C-alpha positions as CSV (number, residue, x, y, z in Angstrom):
1,A,77.1,-34.5,395.0
2,G,77.0,-37.8,395.7
3,Y,76.0,-41.5,395.0
4,V,72.7,-43.3,394.8
5,Y,72.6,-46.9,395.7
6,A,68.9,-49.5,394.3
7,A,67.1,-50.4,397.8
8,N,67.4,-53.5,398.1
9,A,68.1,-56.6,396.2
10,R,65.0,-57.6,394.0
11,V,65.6,-53.6,392.4
12,V,69.3,-54.7,391.5
13,R,67.9,-58.4,390.4
14,Q,65.6,-57.0,388.1
15,H,67.3,-54.0,387.0
16,R,70.4,-56.2,385.6
17,M,67.4,-58.7,384.3
18,N,66.8,-55.2,381.8
19,I,69.8,-53.7,381.3
20,G,70.8,-53.4,377.5
21,T,67.6,-54.8,376.4
22,I,67.4,-55.1,372.7
23,V,63.9,-54.7,371.0
24,E,63.4,-56.8,368.7
25,A,60.7,-55.7,365.4
26,P,57.5,-56.6,366.2
27,T,54.1,-57.9,364.6
28,L,50.8,-57.9,365.1
29,K,48.4,-59.8,364.3
30,I,45.7,-58.8,361.3
31,R,42.2,-59.9,361.7
32,L,39.3,-59.3,359.8
33,V,36.2,-57.6,361.0
34,G,32.5,-58.6,359.6
35,K,30.0,-57.1,358.8
36,R,28.2,-56.8,362.4
37,G,31.2,-56.1,363.8
38,G,32.2,-58.8,365.0
39,F,35.7,-60.1,364.7
40,G,35.9,-63.3,361.8
41,I,39.6,-65.1,360.8
42,G,43.2,-64.6,361.6
43,L,45.1,-64.1,358.3
44,G,48.5,-63.5,360.1
45,E,51.1,-61.4,361.4
46,V,52.8,-58.3,359.9
47,E,55.9,-56.3,360.9
48,E,54.7,-53.4,363.6
49,Y,56.3,-50.7,361.7
50,F,54.2,-51.1,358.2
51,V,51.3,-51.0,360.1
52,N,52.8,-47.1,362.0
53,M,53.0,-45.7,358.4
54,L,48.8,-46.3,357.7
55,T,45.8,-44.2,358.7
56,P,42.3,-45.5,358.2
57,G,40.7,-45.9,355.2
58,D,44.6,-47.1,353.5
59,T,44.0,-50.2,352.0
60,F,47.2,-53.0,351.6
61,M,47.6,-56.4,350.1
62,F,48.3,-58.8,352.8
63,A,48.1,-62.9,352.0
64,G,46.8,-62.8,349.2
65,H,44.2,-59.8,349.5
66,I,43.2,-56.3,349.4
67,L,42.4,-55.5,352.6
68,Q,41.5,-51.8,354.5
69,F,42.9,-51.0,357.7
70,L,39.9,-49.7,360.1
71,R,42.4,-49.6,363.0
72,L,44.6,-50.6,365.0
73,R,43.2,-52.2,368.5
74,E,46.3,-52.8,371.5
75,T,48.2,-55.5,369.2
76,V,45.4,-56.5,366.5
77,V,44.9,-54.3,363.4
78,E,41.3,-54.4,362.7
79,V,40.2,-54.8,358.3
80,T,38.0,-55.4,356.1
81,E,37.9,-56.4,352.2
82,G,39.0,-53.3,350.3
83,R,39.0,-52.8,346.8
84,G,41.6,-49.7,346.3
85,K,43.1,-50.3,343.6
86,E,47.0,-49.8,344.4
87,P,47.8,-51.3,347.1
88,K,50.6,-51.0,349.7
89,V,52.5,-53.7,350.2
90,P,54.0,-54.8,352.9
91,A,57.8,-54.3,353.5
92,Y,60.3,-55.9,356.3
93,A,63.1,-55.5,358.4
94,G,65.2,-56.9,355.6
95,A,64.3,-54.9,353.2
96,R,64.8,-51.8,354.6
97,M,67.9,-51.2,355.4
98,P,68.6,-48.0,353.4
99,M,72.3,-46.8,351.8
100,T,74.6,-44.5,353.1
101,T,74.5,-40.7,352.5
102,N,78.6,-41.5,351.1
103,L,77.1,-44.4,348.9
104,A,73.9,-42.6,348.1
105,A,76.4,-39.6,346.4
106,R,78.7,-42.5,345.4
107,V,75.9,-43.9,343.4
108,R,74.6,-40.3,342.0
109,A,78.5,-39.2,340.6
110,M,79.1,-42.7,339.2
111,L,75.6,-42.7,337.1
112,H,75.9,-38.8,335.7
113,D,79.0,-39.4,334.9
114,P,80.1,-41.6,331.7
115,S,83.5,-42.3,332.2
116,L,82.2,-44.3,335.2
117,W,80.2,-47.1,333.7
118,G,83.4,-49.0,332.6
119,V,82.5,-51.1,335.6
120,F,78.7,-51.4,333.9
121,P,77.9,-54.8,332.2
122,E,77.1,-53.6,328.9
123,D,73.4,-54.1,328.7
124,V,73.6,-51.3,331.7
125,R,75.6,-49.1,330.3
126,E,73.0,-49.0,327.4
127,W,70.2,-48.3,329.7
128,L,72.1,-45.4,330.5
129,T,72.9,-44.2,327.4
130,L,69.3,-44.3,326.8
131,Q,68.5,-42.5,329.8
132,K,70.1,-39.9,328.8
133,H,69.0,-39.6,324.8
134,R,65.8,-39.5,326.3
135,S,65.5,-37.6,329.9
136,R,68.2,-36.8,332.4
137,L,70.5,-38.8,334.5
138,P,70.5,-38.0,338.2
139,G,73.5,-35.8,339.4
140,P,75.7,-35.3,342.5
141,D,73.9,-32.5,343.0
142,G,70.3,-31.4,343.1
143,L,67.3,-33.8,342.4
144,L,66.4,-34.9,339.1
145,V,62.0,-35.9,338.7
146,E,60.9,-37.2,336.3
147,T,56.6,-36.3,334.8
148,F,55.0,-38.0,331.8
149,P,51.3,-39.1,331.2
150,R,50.6,-42.9,331.2
151,G,47.0,-44.7,330.9
152,G,45.3,-41.7,332.0
153,R,47.1,-40.8,335.0
154,W,50.6,-38.8,335.7
155,Y,53.3,-39.8,337.0
156,M,56.2,-38.2,339.1
157,V,59.4,-39.9,339.6
158,V,61.6,-38.6,342.1
159,Y,65.3,-39.8,341.9
160,A,66.0,-39.1,345.7
161,F,68.9,-41.9,346.4
162,E,68.3,-41.4,350.4
163,G,66.7,-44.9,351.4
164,R,63.3,-46.7,351.4
165,N,62.4,-45.3,354.9
166,A,63.0,-41.6,354.3
167,H,61.3,-42.3,350.9
168,Q,57.9,-43.8,351.9
169,T,58.3,-40.8,354.4
170,L,58.8,-38.3,352.2
171,G,56.2,-39.9,349.6
172,M,53.4,-39.2,352.6
173,L,54.1,-35.6,352.5
174,L,54.8,-35.4,349.0
175,T,51.0,-36.8,348.7
176,K,49.2,-34.7,351.0
177,R,50.9,-31.5,349.2
178,M,49.4,-32.4,346.1
179,E,46.3,-33.6,347.3
180,R,45.8,-30.3,348.7
181,A,47.6,-29.0,345.1
182,G,43.8,-30.4,343.3
183,F,46.6,-33.2,341.5
184,G,44.2,-35.7,343.0
185,P,46.9,-38.2,344.5
186,L,46.4,-41.9,344.0
187,G,49.4,-43.5,345.7
188,F,53.1,-43.5,345.8
189,V,55.3,-46.4,345.7
190,A,59.2,-46.4,347.4
191,T,62.1,-47.3,346.3
192,D,65.7,-47.6,348.2
193,Y,66.9,-45.2,344.7
194,V,63.3,-43.6,344.1
195,L,60.0,-42.2,344.8
196,A,57.7,-43.0,342.0
197,T,53.4,-40.8,342.6
198,W,50.9,-40.9,340.6
199,S,48.1,-38.8,340.2
200,V,44.5,-37.7,338.1
201,S,46.3,-34.1,337.3
202,Q,49.6,-33.6,335.8
203,P,51.5,-32.4,338.8
204,R,53.2,-28.9,338.3
205,D,55.3,-26.0,340.1
206,V,57.2,-29.0,341.7
207,H,59.7,-27.2,343.2
208,R,56.9,-26.1,345.3
209,L,55.4,-29.3,346.5
210,L,59.8,-30.1,347.2
211,E,60.3,-27.0,349.4
212,E,62.0,-27.5,352.7
213,D,59.2,-26.5,355.1
214,M,57.2,-29.8,354.2
215,L,59.0,-30.6,357.2
216,G,57.2,-28.6,359.5
217,D,53.2,-28.8,359.8
218,D,52.6,-31.3,357.2
219,L,55.0,-33.6,358.9
220,E,53.8,-33.1,362.6
221,Q,49.9,-33.9,361.3
222,W,51.2,-36.6,359.9
223,M,52.5,-38.3,362.5
224,E,50.0,-37.5,364.6
225,S,47.7,-38.9,362.4
226,S,49.3,-42.5,362.4
227,S,50.5,-44.5,365.7
228,M,54.1,-43.6,364.8
229,L,54.3,-42.2,368.0
230,R,52.4,-44.4,370.2
231,R,54.7,-47.1,369.4
232,T,57.9,-45.9,369.3
233,F,57.1,-44.7,372.8
234,R,56.7,-49.0,374.0
235,H,60.4,-49.0,372.6
236,V,61.4,-46.0,374.6
237,A,59.9,-47.3,378.1
238,V,61.4,-50.7,377.4
239,I,64.6,-49.8,377.1
240,S,65.3,-47.0,380.0
241,G,63.0,-48.9,382.3
242,L,60.3,-47.2,382.9
243,I,58.3,-50.5,381.7
244,P,59.8,-53.7,382.9
245,R,59.9,-56.4,380.4
246,Y,61.7,-59.1,382.5
247,Q,60.4,-59.9,386.2
248,P,62.0,-62.9,388.1
249,G,58.8,-65.7,387.5
250,A,56.4,-63.0,385.3
251,D,58.1,-61.6,382.0
252,K,55.9,-59.5,380.4
253,N,53.8,-60.2,377.3
254,R,54.0,-58.0,374.9
255,R,50.1,-56.7,374.7
256,Q,50.6,-56.0,378.8
257,V,53.9,-54.1,377.6
258,T,51.4,-52.2,374.8
259,I,49.1,-51.6,376.9
260,N,51.2,-50.5,380.0
261,S,52.8,-47.5,377.8
262,D,50.1,-47.1,376.1
263,L,48.7,-46.1,379.0
264,I,51.6,-43.8,380.5
265,Y,52.2,-42.5,376.6
266,D,48.6,-40.3,377.0
267,V,49.1,-39.4,380.5
268,L,52.8,-37.8,379.8
269,R,50.9,-36.1,376.5
270,R,47.6,-34.6,378.3
271,H,49.6,-33.7,381.8
272,Q,53.7,-33.1,380.4
273,P,53.9,-32.8,376.5
274,D,57.9,-31.9,377.2
275,H,58.5,-34.8,379.7
276,V,62.0,-36.4,378.9
277,L,61.0,-39.6,377.6
278,L,58.3,-37.9,374.7
279,R,61.5,-36.4,373.9
280,A,63.4,-39.1,373.1
281,T,60.5,-40.5,371.6
282,R,60.5,-38.0,369.0
283,A,64.3,-38.1,368.7
284,D,63.9,-41.8,368.0
285,A,61.4,-41.9,365.1
286,A,62.5,-38.7,363.7
287,S,66.1,-40.5,363.1
288,G,65.2,-43.9,362.8
289,L,61.7,-45.1,361.2
290,I,61.5,-41.2,359.4
291,D,65.0,-40.6,358.0
292,L,64.0,-36.9,359.7
293,G,68.1,-35.6,358.7
294,R,68.2,-37.6,355.3
295,I,65.4,-35.8,354.0
296,A,65.8,-32.4,355.5
297,G,70.0,-33.0,354.1
298,L,68.1,-33.6,350.4
299,L,65.6,-30.7,350.6
300,A,68.4,-28.5,351.2
301,R,70.4,-29.8,348.4
302,A,67.7,-30.2,346.4
303,K,66.3,-26.2,347.0
304,G,66.9,-24.4,343.7
305,K,68.2,-27.0,341.6
306,I,65.5,-28.8,341.0
307,V,65.2,-30.5,337.2
308,H,62.0,-31.2,336.2
309,M,61.9,-33.2,333.2
310,V,58.0,-33.2,331.6
311,L,58.1,-36.1,329.2
312,S,55.8,-37.6,326.7
313,R,56.3,-41.7,327.9
314,V,57.9,-43.1,330.7
315,S,61.9,-42.8,330.9
316,P,64.2,-46.0,331.1
317,L,65.2,-45.3,334.8
318,A,61.7,-45.0,335.9
319,V,60.6,-48.5,334.4
320,P,62.3,-50.5,337.5
321,V,60.0,-48.2,339.8
322,L,56.7,-48.4,338.0
323,L,57.2,-52.3,337.6
324,E,57.1,-52.1,341.8
325,I,53.4,-50.8,341.8
326,G,51.1,-54.0,342.3
327,R,53.9,-56.4,341.8
328,E,51.9,-59.0,344.8
329,Q,49.0,-60.9,342.9
330,V,45.6,-60.7,344.5
331,A,44.0,-64.7,344.8
332,N,41.7,-63.9,341.7
333,G,44.0,-61.6,340.5
334,A,46.9,-61.6,337.1
335,A,48.9,-64.0,336.0
336,E,52.4,-63.9,336.0
337,D,52.7,-64.0,332.6
338,Q,50.7,-60.6,332.5
339,L,52.8,-59.1,335.1
340,L,55.6,-60.2,332.4
341,A,53.6,-58.9,329.7
342,E,53.3,-55.6,331.3
343,A,57.4,-55.3,332.0
344,E,57.9,-56.0,328.3
345,A,54.9,-53.0,327.2
346,L,57.1,-50.7,329.8
347,V,60.5,-51.0,328.2
348,A,59.4,-51.1,324.8
349,E,57.6,-47.9,326.0
350,A,60.8,-46.6,327.0
351,M,62.9,-48.1,324.1
352,L,60.7,-46.2,321.3
353,P,62.6,-43.6,319.7
354,S,62.4,-39.6,320.8
355,G,61.0,-36.8,318.5
356,E,62.8,-34.7,317.2
357,E,61.4,-31.7,318.9
358,I,62.3,-30.2,322.1
359,K,60.7,-27.1,323.8
360,L,62.3,-25.4,326.7
361,M,60.0,-24.2,329.5
362,N,60.9,-21.4,332.0
363,S,60.4,-22.1,335.9
364,P,60.6,-19.3,337.9
365,G,63.6,-20.2,341.0
366,H,64.4,-23.4,339.0
367,K,65.8,-24.4,336.1
368,N,64.7,-25.0,332.7
369,M,62.5,-27.9,331.9
370,L,62.9,-30.2,329.3
371,V,59.9,-31.0,327.4
372,H,59.9,-33.7,325.0
373,A,57.3,-33.6,322.2
374,P,55.2,-37.0,321.4
């Protein structure tokens, strides 16, 4: 045992300049790629977090255009004009702070117990009462899932209350499973409270779609196909001091840091896949970017306690998340009054009187599913 000393004053100065480095939320430039492969105009910047969630071919809304993601080249997001009907909408750092697990548990408990609704405004109490009659209320334990048809599609709403980060990851994994099962998923949208997917066919065997094993090969495949691990390694390399960002008279810009970290990441992954920095990268991505712990806790809590409600139309609590779909306008898209008309139509549909007949269907391995007859 002994002490380790800095070799000279330059090393000490460099260490002091980089110690405690705070890695801010970086942004990437979005640039159109022309038909002949050349670069077109720059459209602006988007947070790198959002780009990490994209795979080639995904579409998203930006600057009034629907764009198709092609590739990430260093610090430039290369895109082309897209035609996706359900593009993703970028979320920024201020909108991604999730509820804590304790707060989420309290919210579920308050929604489930009408005796605690006294703190809510009257219109909120009426809306929850309507939800109770039309479907079910999310419970403190277990997991409420609703499926219903609308506009030639089937929607599935998962009331998880685990925060936007966890729901976005869950949406990625869930739609991959739905695709393998042949349900034809078309997209998903995540909020702090719920996750909604829409597909061509009716999702069945929901309890199988939400089994804990989705955090195995499905998660690994998704993380490898996206640029998430590579970008997280850059933060780890900067914080650990492997790549000093600040040097006397020669501060490194974002482009230099990106190139150096990508090279080191490729070398370590090829020759030393169990390196401590790669382990730290996976741990950081699991706890921060994808909220792996909260997803694991959700799936464990819901095991054997999934209540699947098959409805004939949208439920009151599902109205807000459906309004999140495609809410940003394109340059030649729908006007604001059309979006308002869509909101009014959803609310009117949720408030229609329900049919008198309720049919019970048994599902092996978990609770009964209730199907509201039209």
